[in-house]
Structures are given as structure tokens and as C-alpha cells.
KETOR-489174 format. One line per 10 residues: their letters; for each residue y, x, z of N, C-alpha, C. Coordinates in nm, 3 decimals. Layout:
<atoms>
A	Y:X:Z:Y:X:Z:Y:X:Z  ...
</atoms>
This chain:
<atoms>
MANPSRGTLP	-1.206:1.278:-3.231:-1.344:1.244:-3.149:-1.321:1.143:-2.996  -1.368:1.018:-3.047:-1.382:0.918:-2.939:-1.338:0.965:-2.806  -1.319:0.911:-2.724:-1.274:0.938:-2.572:-1.448:0.930:-2.498  -1.521:0.969:-2.410:-1.604:0.953:-2.414:-1.553:0.842:-2.210  -1.419:0.854:-2.160:-1.375:0.757:-2.068:-1.421:0.643:-2.053  -1.377:0.600:-2.199:-1.370:0.455:-2.273:-1.466:0.355:-2.269  -1.603:0.393:-2.254:-1.735:0.326:-2.273:-1.813:0.333:-2.446  -1.791:0.414:-2.484:-1.834:0.473:-2.637:-1.956:0.535:-2.556  -2.037:0.541:-2.484:-2.193:0.630:-2.498:-2.271:0.509:-2.518  -2.335:0.516:-2.582:-2.429:0.384:-2.520:-2.546:0.459:-2.461
LTRKELYDLA	-2.551:0.285:-2.405:-2.644:0.291:-2.244:-2.791:0.272:-2.289  -2.874:0.365:-2.296:-3.050:0.398:-2.352:-3.102:0.310:-2.197  -3.251:0.276:-2.240:-3.320:0.244:-2.153:-3.389:0.325:-2.023  -3.328:0.487:-2.083:-3.446:0.574:-1.962:-3.298:0.633:-1.909  -3.170:0.625:-1.924:-3.062:0.624:-1.844:-3.042:0.498:-1.784  -3.078:0.385:-1.797:-3.054:0.255:-1.705:-3.171:0.291:-1.607  -3.319:0.317:-1.613:-3.443:0.389:-1.546:-3.332:0.442:-1.467  -3.243:0.539:-1.449:-3.220:0.607:-1.397:-3.111:0.639:-1.299  -3.030:0.522:-1.385:-2.943:0.479:-1.294:-2.988:0.436:-1.198  -3.115:0.352:-1.230:-3.113:0.273:-1.146:-3.207:0.254:-0.995
AHCRTYAQEL	-3.259:0.413:-1.075:-3.324:0.505:-0.893:-3.212:0.542:-0.875  -3.132:0.628:-0.924:-3.033:0.725:-0.869:-2.914:0.594:-0.747  -2.908:0.481:-0.801:-2.901:0.398:-0.720:-2.927:0.397:-0.578  -3.093:0.378:-0.601:-3.135:0.330:-0.494:-3.146:0.507:-0.373  -3.154:0.618:-0.437:-3.082:0.733:-0.351:-3.011:0.752:-0.281  -2.895:0.668:-0.389:-2.771:0.709:-0.291:-2.738:0.609:-0.182  -2.751:0.485:-0.256:-2.807:0.439:-0.092:-2.853:0.460:0.052  -2.964:0.511:0.032:-3.019:0.578:0.136:-2.923:0.668:0.203  -2.898:0.752:0.116:-2.804:0.859:0.154:-2.717:0.796:0.211  -2.638:0.751:0.163:-2.504:0.698:0.226:-2.534:0.612:0.358
ARHEQTRVNL	-2.681:0.567:0.415:-2.739:0.513:0.562:-2.700:0.595:0.618  -2.721:0.774:0.559:-2.761:0.862:0.671:-2.593:0.905:0.806  -2.486:0.847:0.695:-2.376:0.845:0.785:-2.276:0.754:0.842  -2.211:0.800:0.876:-2.089:0.719:1.028:-2.105:0.628:0.919  -2.055:0.493:0.919:-2.045:0.376:0.891:-1.813:0.391:0.852  -1.768:0.425:0.951:-1.623:0.378:0.959:-1.585:0.577:0.917  -1.626:0.634:0.877:-1.563:0.782:0.843:-1.529:0.739:0.743  -1.435:0.861:0.664:-1.494:0.900:0.533:-1.549:1.038:0.501  -1.600:1.048:0.392:-1.677:1.245:0.365:-1.683:1.197:0.262  -1.558:1.338:0.237:-1.465:1.397:0.107:-1.598:1.413:0.056
KHCHEFNSWL	-1.728:1.472:0.040:-1.811:1.516:-0.060:-1.858:1.367:-0.122  -1.858:1.315:-0.038:-1.918:1.185:-0.096:-1.809:1.099:-0.160  -1.738:1.083:-0.135:-1.611:0.988:-0.199:-1.567:1.091:-0.348  -1.582:1.218:-0.373:-1.566:1.289:-0.471:-1.703:1.253:-0.593  -1.829:1.314:-0.534:-1.971:1.247:-0.538:-1.949:1.139:-0.692  -1.843:1.034:-0.565:-1.914:0.890:-0.606:-1.812:0.919:-0.740  -1.669:0.962:-0.767:-1.600:0.922:-0.823:-1.630:1.022:-0.949  -1.704:1.085:-0.958:-1.756:1.154:-1.063:-1.853:1.050:-1.140  -1.927:1.017:-1.020:-2.028:0.924:-1.080:-1.972:0.782:-1.176  -1.888:0.779:-1.103:-1.821:0.606:-1.146:-1.744:0.684:-1.275
AKLKSYDLLA	-1.658:0.763:-1.312:-1.666:0.830:-1.441:-1.729:0.813:-1.522  -1.822:0.893:-1.505:-1.978:0.866:-1.594:-2.030:0.737:-1.593  -2.077:0.625:-1.481:-2.063:0.454:-1.495:-1.993:0.439:-1.634  -1.894:0.454:-1.618:-1.737:0.385:-1.734:-1.750:0.433:-1.881  -1.832:0.531:-1.858:-1.842:0.667:-2.031:-1.956:0.553:-2.117  -2.005:0.478:-2.002:-2.173:0.364:-2.103:-2.087:0.243:-2.162  -2.112:0.186:-2.240:-2.055:0.045:-2.350:-2.052:-0.059:-2.250  -2.219:-0.056:-2.198:-2.278:-0.189:-2.186:-2.203:-0.199:-2.020  -2.179:-0.082:-1.887:-2.114:-0.099:-1.855:-1.871:-0.056:-1.797  -1.887:-0.008:-1.903:-1.742:0.017:-1.909:-1.681:-0.102:-1.902
RPLATLQAAR	-1.710:-0.278:-1.923:-1.654:-0.381:-1.850:-1.692:-0.422:-1.723  -1.809:-0.412:-1.709:-1.794:-0.483:-1.559:-1.747:-0.416:-1.423  -1.700:-0.274:-1.507:-1.639:-0.163:-1.378:-1.560:-0.140:-1.387  -1.476:-0.235:-1.468:-1.322:-0.171:-1.520:-1.211:-0.194:-1.398  -1.242:-0.342:-1.335:-1.186:-0.317:-1.202:-1.244:-0.230:-1.112  -1.348:-0.144:-1.088:-1.385:-0.085:-1.012:-1.272:0.061:-0.928  -1.249:0.011:-0.842:-1.137:0.249:-0.831:-1.197:0.306:-0.733  -1.143:0.419:-0.770:-1.214:0.528:-0.807:-1.183:0.569:-0.600  -1.296:0.602:-0.532:-1.262:0.625:-0.372:-1.143:0.713:-0.385  -1.085:0.692:-0.230:-0.986:0.771:-0.218:-0.991:0.853:-0.110
PVARWQVMVL	-1.023:1.009:-0.138:-1.102:1.105:-0.037:-0.991:1.192:0.068  -0.965:1.098:0.136:-0.854:1.185:0.195:-0.932:1.124:0.388  -0.902:1.210:0.444:-0.993:1.216:0.564:-0.880:1.278:0.698  -0.920:1.175:0.814:-0.847:1.242:0.947:-0.787:1.365:0.955  -0.844:1.449:0.917:-0.817:1.592:0.973:-0.671:1.626:0.852  -0.712:1.587:0.713:-0.594:1.609:0.590:-0.468:1.561:0.686  -0.469:1.422:0.720:-0.330:1.387:0.732:-0.303:1.411:0.874  -0.370:1.453:0.987:-0.311:1.532:1.117:-0.284:1.651:1.089  -0.353:1.703:0.959:-0.262:1.855:0.911:-0.108:1.870:0.888  -0.131:1.769:0.791:-0.007:1.714:0.665:0.115:1.729:0.754
AGVVGLILLL	0.103:1.601:0.909:0.164:1.556:0.974:0.232:1.700:1.076  0.105:1.799:1.087:0.133:1.866:1.180:0.255:1.956:1.130  0.218:2.043:1.011:0.260:2.074:0.959:0.486:2.044:0.892  0.452:1.885:0.893:0.594:1.837:0.868:0.651:1.865:1.014  0.569:1.799:1.149:0.608:1.825:1.240:0.677:1.937:1.265  0.554:2.078:1.262:0.629:2.193:1.268:0.806:2.260:1.206  0.803:2.184:1.077:0.930:2.219:1.026:1.016:2.165:1.074  0.995:2.000:1.141:1.133:1.989:1.225:1.206:2.065:1.318  1.016:2.097:1.376:1.053:2.170:1.525:1.169:2.286:1.473  1.138:2.349:1.360:1.232:2.483:1.388:1.332:2.470:1.261
VLPGRVDRAL	1.369:2.336:1.224:1.499:2.314:1.141:1.591:2.179:1.240  1.519:2.123:1.287:1.642:1.988:1.375:1.737:2.066:1.503  1.672:2.196:1.552:1.752:2.282:1.646:1.887:2.325:1.633  1.908:2.334:1.504:2.080:2.404:1.440:2.115:2.342:1.375  2.066:2.210:1.361:2.106:2.066:1.242:2.156:1.958:1.325  2.091:1.944:1.444:2.168:1.806:1.555:2.153:1.815:1.652  2.213:1.757:1.764:2.225:1.803:1.911:2.105:1.811:1.980  2.105:1.882:2.081:1.957:1.887:2.145:1.930:1.758:2.208  1.990:1.659:2.192:2.005:1.508:2.299:1.900:1.456:2.158  1.928:1.462:2.037:1.851:1.360:1.891:1.763:1.461:1.860
STAIVYGFFL	1.768:1.599:1.885:1.605:1.681:1.871:1.536:1.679:1.933  1.548:1.683:2.062:1.469:1.580:2.133:1.402:1.490:2.147  1.454:1.427:2.148:1.400:1.275:2.063:1.321:1.225:1.947  1.346:1.322:1.806:1.292:1.314:1.746:1.170:1.380:1.781  1.174:1.512:1.826:1.031:1.543:1.857:0.980:1.501:1.949  0.971:1.417:2.011:0.915:1.306:2.114:0.869:1.207:1.988  0.912:1.167:1.969:0.881:1.083:1.834:0.787:1.097:1.794  0.805:1.284:1.737:0.722:1.231:1.619:0.546:1.281:1.692  0.538:1.353:1.793:0.425:1.367:1.847:0.416:1.221:1.909  0.502:1.137:1.950:0.390:1.013:1.937:0.320:0.966:1.860
LLIIFYFVPE	0.427:0.979:1.780:0.370:0.925:1.609:0.231:1.026:1.552  0.204:1.189:1.637:0.074:1.180:1.568:-0.013:1.116:1.666  -0.025:1.125:1.793:-0.135:1.030:1.889:-0.147:0.855:1.783  -0.070:0.862:1.730:-0.071:0.679:1.692:-0.140:0.715:1.540  -0.106:0.804:1.475:-0.188:0.865:1.345:-0.367:0.883:1.383  -0.317:0.949:1.504:-0.486:0.995:1.514:-0.580:0.838:1.577  -0.550:0.756:1.596:-0.607:0.647:1.655:-0.600:0.511:1.509  -0.521:0.559:1.413:-0.537:0.487:1.319:-0.670:0.437:1.204  -0.709:0.377:1.198:-0.836:0.350:1.120:-0.884:0.420:0.990  -0.944:0.512:0.981:-0.949:0.597:0.881:-0.939:0.488:0.756
RLYGTTIELL	-0.981:0.363:0.715:-0.981:0.330:0.652:-0.903:0.267:0.586  -0.788:0.274:0.661:-0.644:0.245:0.611:-0.623:0.348:0.471  -0.650:0.487:0.486:-0.577:0.583:0.421:-0.687:0.626:0.361  -0.837:0.612:0.331:-0.931:0.663:0.289:-1.044:0.570:0.251  -1.174:0.615:0.196:-1.217:0.503:0.122:-1.360:0.597:0.246  -1.429:0.494:0.332:-1.504:0.509:0.440:-1.647:0.491:0.366  -1.751:0.547:0.468:-1.865:0.497:0.377:-1.873:0.387:0.333  -1.821:0.283:0.484:-1.903:0.174:0.391:-1.857:0.087:0.305  -1.707:0.157:0.292:-1.634:0.108:0.140:-1.693:0.189:0.035  -1.740:0.284:0.027:-1.854:0.341:-0.088:-1.977:0.238:-0.128
EAKVLRVVDA	-1.982:0.185:-0.002:-2.115:0.146:0.027:-2.101:0.005:-0.053  -1.987:-0.051:-0.036:-1.960:-0.205:-0.119:-1.903:-0.121:-0.249  -1.873:-0.030:-0.270:-1.823:0.036:-0.422:-1.974:0.006:-0.507  -2.156:0.082:-0.422:-2.221:0.153:-0.518:-2.301:0.003:-0.502  -2.268:-0.097:-0.423:-2.319:-0.259:-0.413:-2.308:-0.326:-0.553  -2.119:-0.338:-0.630:-2.090:-0.349:-0.683:-2.151:-0.326:-0.792  -2.213:-0.182:-0.813:-2.243:-0.079:-0.882:-2.375:-0.173:-0.978  -2.454:-0.166:-0.821:-2.558:-0.224:-0.825:-2.587:-0.394:-0.886  -2.484:-0.484:-0.844:-2.468:-0.574:-0.926:-2.458:-0.606:-1.115  -2.353:-0.495:-1.092:-2.333:-0.464:-1.200:-2.456:-0.461:-1.347
LDELLHNAEL	-2.534:-0.315:-1.268:-2.638:-0.308:-1.338:-2.788:-0.425:-1.332  -2.739:-0.505:-1.236:-2.883:-0.616:-1.216:-2.814:-0.707:-1.310  -2.730:-0.710:-1.306:-2.701:-0.816:-1.445:-2.672:-0.784:-1.582  -2.661:-0.660:-1.618:-2.698:-0.618:-1.726:-2.831:-0.554:-1.745  -2.924:-0.581:-1.656:-3.070:-0.544:-1.669:-3.106:-0.737:-1.696  -3.101:-0.838:-1.695:-3.122:-0.984:-1.689:-3.014:-1.061:-1.814  -2.959:-0.965:-1.874:-2.836:-1.022:-1.975:-2.886:-0.962:-2.115  -2.875:-0.823:-2.103:-2.838:-0.759:-2.228:-3.046:-0.738:-2.275  -3.055:-0.716:-2.373:-3.160:-0.668:-2.421:-3.208:-0.531:-2.493  -3.222:-0.450:-2.371:-3.222:-0.307:-2.413:-3.390:-0.235:-2.423
GLTEAAYFRV	-3.502:-0.333:-2.457:-3.635:-0.319:-2.518:-3.706:-0.205:-2.417  -3.704:-0.294:-2.273:-3.752:-0.203:-2.201:-3.933:-0.282:-2.176  -4.020:-0.232:-2.149:-4.132:-0.249:-2.146:-4.174:-0.299:-2.025  -4.234:-0.398:-2.017:-4.269:-0.454:-1.866:-4.280:-0.421:-1.755  -4.314:-0.320:-1.746:-4.358:-0.217:-1.634:-4.220:-0.168:-1.632  -4.110:-0.076:-1.695:-4.005:-0.010:-1.699:-3.917:-0.115:-1.637  -3.940:-0.285:-1.668:-3.832:-0.386:-1.623:-3.845:-0.392:-1.518  -3.990:-0.396:-1.472:-3.980:-0.428:-1.301:-3.972:-0.258:-1.208  -3.978:-0.175:-1.232:-3.943:-0.102:-1.235:-3.765:-0.087:-1.194  -3.723:-0.105:-1.276:-3.577:-0.120:-1.245:-3.554:-0.206:-1.155
KENLEAARHE	-3.641:-0.296:-1.184:-3.564:-0.417:-1.080:-3.632:-0.402:-0.891  -3.701:-0.336:-0.895:-3.721:-0.336:-0.771:-3.628:-0.212:-0.720  -3.609:-0.140:-0.761:-3.508:-0.034:-0.756:-3.398:-0.085:-0.736  -3.300:-0.146:-0.795:-3.190:-0.239:-0.793:-3.206:-0.345:-0.660  -3.321:-0.350:-0.641:-3.346:-0.520:-0.535:-3.360:-0.425:-0.398  -3.398:-0.299:-0.383:-3.412:-0.223:-0.327:-3.259:-0.133:-0.269  -3.228:-0.073:-0.317:-3.059:-0.069:-0.294:-2.982:-0.121:-0.284  -2.995:-0.261:-0.333:-2.910:-0.404:-0.268:-2.933:-0.468:-0.138  -3.089:-0.360:-0.120:-3.126:-0.423:0.045:-3.044:-0.351:0.126  -3.024:-0.220:0.130:-3.008:-0.104:0.186:-2.872:-0.115:0.229
LRQQIDLAHR	-2.751:-0.120:0.129:-2.652:-0.172:0.102:-2.626:-0.285:0.169  -2.652:-0.344:0.139:-2.618:-0.538:0.225:-2.635:-0.479:0.374  -2.773:-0.416:0.446:-2.801:-0.418:0.561:-2.720:-0.321:0.626  -2.722:-0.213:0.561:-2.582:-0.136:0.602:-2.386:-0.158:0.595  -2.387:-0.245:0.550:-2.266:-0.298:0.552:-2.240:-0.431:0.641  -2.384:-0.539:0.671:-2.422:-0.588:0.756:-2.398:-0.551:0.924  -2.492:-0.453:0.905:-2.480:-0.419:1.051:-2.303:-0.282:1.095  -2.277:-0.296:0.976:-2.100:-0.233:0.961:-1.997:-0.326:1.078  -2.029:-0.421:1.014:-1.961:-0.514:1.089:-2.031:-0.575:1.228  -2.121:-0.606:1.246:-2.199:-0.648:1.342:-2.110:-0.551:1.488
RF	-2.105:-0.427:1.443:-2.048:-0.357:1.593:-1.904:-0.413:1.606  -1.840:-0.448:1.537:-1.694:-0.459:1.576:-1.697:-0.635:1.550
</atoms>
């Protein structure tokens, strides 16, 4: 049996139409969230959607280099660091002298504060980065619409084109607004 993750499913007209509509609604949904934060739900949703997209024969090659989202939020990093710190607090006093143990604990608390202020985009995929990934999907679908012979009717062609242009406009606008803040 063929592996569907290698681009073996044929992309039909209806699926292209549905994907274009999904891109438009997904772009509008991403616009409702804070651009600099990681949203775990959207990261997982994007990863499953990307796997589905890469399973289509006509989209496997254009999207081959598109990486999955990294669903790592600040609270996860802080909890992991807190657990490591708690283990250090329990283990260090019996293993090293008191001055070194105190220095390590204070250094660790300073490290926790630094972790809190590190931008989330360094360890997770923010909404802005998700929008950029969706924009790559929109561009791949648009190129496919113009280059591939899918047998779309004129009305369907223009509806797909309209959905892709609306998604592109929304995504570019949100990315531009996110960059203007800083």
C-alpha cells in the first residue's frame, strides 16, 4: 500500500476549491490572535493540515521544505525549568558545599527570569510564523491554480482565485502589522 504522506493522493478540483476556502477562513482565524504568542491549538492544527497537504501529489513538491510548527509555549519552558530547579534544590545541598550550592540556586533563579523574557519565537512557532507558513501554502495553491490544468469551470476558477487573494491579503496585512509594532 502506498504511503499517503509521500504525495500519492490526487488533488481534485473540489479539494483545491475547499483548500482555498480553508486558507481564507484560517487566515481570518489567525488574525484574531496575538501575533507574538504561541498558540498550541493552532500549532497542532497546522501540523495536521500540513501533513494532509503534503499527501496530495501536486502539493508534495512545492511544500516539501515547509517545516511543521513547533508547539512549545512559554509556560511549558517555565514548568520544565521549574522542575529542573526543584531537583537541583533537593540534590545540591548534600553533594556540594554550601557556597557553591547557593551560587548555583541563585544563578538558576536568574536563568528563570531570563527564560521568562526570551521571545517565544525562539523556541516555539508564534501566530506570526504560522501566518507566514500559511502564506507559503497560499502561494503554492495560487501557482498550482495558474500552472496546472485541473479542469475548473470559469466560476470555480475565479472563486478559488478570490479566496486565495483574500487569504494572501489578510496574511500579508497581519504580518506587516506585526512588524510595524517593533
